[in-house]
N, C-alpha and C positions, 0 to 999 in steps of 0.2 A: 820911351814907352809911349805908344799911341793911345789916344783917348777915344772912347767909343760911347755911344749912347747907352744908357742903362736898359735893363730888361723891360721895365714897365713903360719907358718912353718908346722903345722899339715896338712894343705891342700896341701902342696907340696909333702907330703909323702903318702897321701891317703884321702879317704872320711872322713868327719866329720859329726856326728849326733848331732842334737840339738833338744831335746824333747820339744814340746810345748803342748798346749791343756789344760792348767790349768783351764781356765774358765769353760769349759764343765765338766771336770772331778770333780772339786770341787762342781759344781752345782749338779751333780749326787750323790755325797756323802752327800749332804744336808748342805753345808757350804757357799753357794753363791746363790744369786737370779738371775734367768734367766731374760734377758731383761735389767735390770740395769747393771749387770755384773761388779760391782765394787769390787775389791779385798779386802774388809774389813776383810776377813778371816785372812789376815796376822797379823791383830791386835787382832782379837777375838779368833782365834785358830791357833797360830803360829806353834804348834806342828804338826798340820795336813799338813800344807804347807811343813814343814821340811821333813816329811815322804814321801810326794809325790815327792819332789826333789830326795830323796834317792831312791825311787822306780824307777824313770825314769833312774837314773844312773845305778842302779842294772840291768835294762833292756837293757842298752847299750848306753845311751846318753853320749856324750863327753863334754857336756855343761850343766851347771846349769844356767838357765835364770831367773833373778829376776822377780818375779811376780808383775810387775808394769804396765801391760797392762790395759788401761783405768783408771790408777791411776793418771790422769792428771787433771788440774784445770777445764777444761770445763765440764768433766763428773761429777766431784764432785760438781761443781757449780749447775748443773742441779738437783742434789739430795739434795742440801742444806747442803753439808758436806765438804766445802772447808777447814774448820779448821783441817781436817784430812790429808791434802795433804802431808805435809812434813813428818809427823809421819808415814804415810802409806808407802811412798817411802823408807824411811830410814830403816824401819822394814823389808820390803820385800828384800831389798839389804842385810841386816844383815843376814837374814835367808839363802838366797842363798849363800852368802859368806861362811857361816859356813859349808854348805854341800860341796861346791866346794873345799874348802881347805882340808876337811877331806877325800875326795874321789880323790884328785889330778886331778880334772877336771877344765875346763875353766869356768870362771865367766863372764856372759854377762849381761850388762845393757840393758834396753828396753825402747824405745819410740814408739809411734804408732799413727795411725790416730786420729786426735783430734776432728773431727766432728764440727770444728769451721772454717775450711778453706772454703772460698767461692771464686770461680774462678772469677776474674775480680774485686773483691772488694779491695780497696786500703789499708784498715786497717787490714784485716784478716791475711796477711802474718806476720805482726808484732806481732799480738796476738798469732799466732801459734808458731812463733820463740821464743817468751818469755816463752811459756809453755815447749818447748823442752829444752831451756837453763836451766830452773830451775831443771828439772828432770835430765839432764845431770850433773849438778853440784853435785847433791847427789850421782849419780853413780860414778863420779870421786872420791868423798870423800871415797866411799866404796872400791875403788881399783879394779874396774872391768877390765877385760882383753880386752874386745871389746864391741861394742854397736850394738844392733839389732834395726833397724827401720823398722817397718812392717805394713802390711795391708793398704797400701796407694792406694786409687782408683784414686787420682789426682797425676799426675806426678809433678805438681807444688809443692804440699805439700811434696812429697818425696824428692824433691830437697832442700827444706827448711830444712828438717830433716838432709839431708846429709851435708849441709853447717854448721849446728850446730855441728854435730859430728866431722867434719874436724877440728874445732877449738880445739877439745880435743886431737888431735894427736893420737887417738885410731883407730884401724881397724873398718870399717863400713860395716855392712851387711844390705842391703836395699832391701826389697821385696814388691812387688805390689800385690794387690788383683784385679783380673779381673772378672768382672761380666758378665751378659748374652751377651752383645754386643761384647765381646772379645777384647775390647780396654779400655784404661783409660777413665776417664770422659771427657778428652779433645779430645777424639777420636784419640789418638796416640797408635800405636801398642805396645804390650808388648816388642817386641824385640828392637824397636826404643827407647822406654823409658829406657830400661836397658842399651842400648848403651850410651844414654845421661848421665845416672847415672855413668856408668863406666868412661866416659870422664871427668866427674866432680869430680872423685876421689873415687868412691865407690870401696871397695875391693872385695865385693861379691854382686852380684845382682841376682834377680830371683822372684819367686812367692810364695805366701802363702795364705792359707785360701780360703773359698768360694767354690772352685772347688775340686772335688774328683779326685782320680787317673785317671779315664777314660777321664775326660775332661781337666785336667791340662796337661797331657802328650803331647797332640798335640801342645801345646804352647811352650814347653820346647826346642824342636829341633831348631826352628828359633832363640831362645834366645842364645842357645849354639853356633850357627853359627855366631851370630852378635857380640859377645863379646869375649875378650881374658881372662878376669878374671874368677874366679870360679863362678859357677852358683848354685843357691839354689832352692830347690823344697820342699815345705812343704804343701801338699794337706790336705784337711779334709778327714778322713777315711770313706767316704760315697759314695754310688753308684750313682753318678751323671751320666747323659747321655746327648747326643747331644741336645735333646729337652728340657731338664731341666739341664743345665750345672752347676748350683750352688746349694748348699744345701738349700739356701733360696727359690729356685724356684721349689724344689721337691714337688710333690703332692701325697697323699696317698688316693686313692679312695677305697681301700679295707677295710678301717675302717670308720665307719659313726659317730664316736664320736669326731673327730678332727675338731676344728673350721676351716672353709673354706678349708678343706682337706689339710691344710698346716702343715706338721710335724715339720718344723723348729720353735723353736729350741729344744723342749723337747719331741718330739715324733718321733725322727729319728731312733729309734732302728731297725726297719725292714730294713733300708737301710745301716746298718753298714757293712763295708768291713770286710771280714774275714782275717785271717793271710796269707793265700795263695795269696790273692789279693794284700796285702801290699808287699809281697815278689816279686810278678810279677812286680808291679810298680817300686819298688826299682831297680831291675835288668834292666828294660827297660830304666829308667831315667839315670842310670849309663852308659848304652851303648850309650846314647845320649851325654854324657859328663858332667852330673851333678856330683858335688863332695860334695856339702853341702846339707845334707838330714835332714828331720824331718817330723813331722806330726802336724797339727794344731787342731782346735776345734773338739773335739770328740775323740781324741787320748787317749788311755790307755796304761799302761806299756807293755801289751802283744803285742800291735801294734809295739812299739819301738823295742822290742826284735825280732820280725819278720823281721823288717827292718835291724837290726844289723846282724842277721843270714844270710840274703840275700846278705850282703856285705862280707860274709865269716868270721864273727866274732863269738866269743864264750863268750858273756857277762856272769856275774855271774848267771843271771836268766836262762841261758841255761841249767844249772844243772837240772832244773825242767821242761825241755822240755817234751812234751807228750811221754809216753812209752806205746803205745797201745799193745805191745807184752804181757804186764802183765795184760791187762784188763780181768775181770772175764768172759765176753762172747766173746769179739772180739780178745782176746789174742791168740798168737800162741806159746808162750813159753811152754816148756814141763811140767812145773809145773801146768799149767792151766788144771783143770779137764775136760775131754772130754765131760762129761754129760752137762757141762755148755757151752762149745763151740758149741755143737750140738743144744743148745737152742736158739742161736743167731737169727735164722730165725724167731723165734716167738716173738721177741722183738717189 
């Protein structure tokens, strides 16, 4: 087993990239159902998950995150599949550990929004905490290097997740999802919530999911100013805008075959950010002070490579970066036949 520097040590030396986006990418590949979004693929097709982990590392990710998002008791209860809970978590962790160790990258455990937290309800915090604790126990058994707690719309639920992680003595990365209103469900600003999480012991705080680069970026500056710990930014790679700040709120009126004109979640293709946009976001977020980078739902390995290259890196996938000088029509290399170069205007 290779040894690697821990998350916090790496962050003192420079940015860290953590690839996410497993739900959408595996749905696109035909191994996961949109809507339910339960990672049964780790049991049914472990080789596919293994390869996706490898693809993300090849593209520049410093972290292999166990695919346990939505692999919690509440989600499986809704689908009548609670009996798969422990098996699913342990298998996801085993797959991620295999790739992390073979590639000398960090292994991250994952807990997330439970959809069982109800603000003001006396019982839901206990229910939520129990779900976190059982997943964290399996993550500890697997030997993870740190824990990611993500996609929390309630600051209260994020704090419960952080409390649970602190019991493990592992570094905690806690990220919020901020919907249209621009605040948590309790109407607390992202920066104030992140400051509260930092004060409660979070090692990295920030945002993930829902918002694309254009509408996440304005929220990152105030967070970076409010906290002293590393800040995380993991947008979805979609062209959200001021009037439609989340990918759930996007509307596609150019296509008359989408129900309710809502492209989320399986018709978002026309809104996908290109590589240049991902690079622009990465550089802008870095300039604000972000040091923990990644991309959430919708990300593909080529997005991660663009992010890595924007940070001045040269991951293995960069060997296959575009070489348009050799293109049959658009190429400028001497070996390209002039007759074909002259034809490019007719393409």
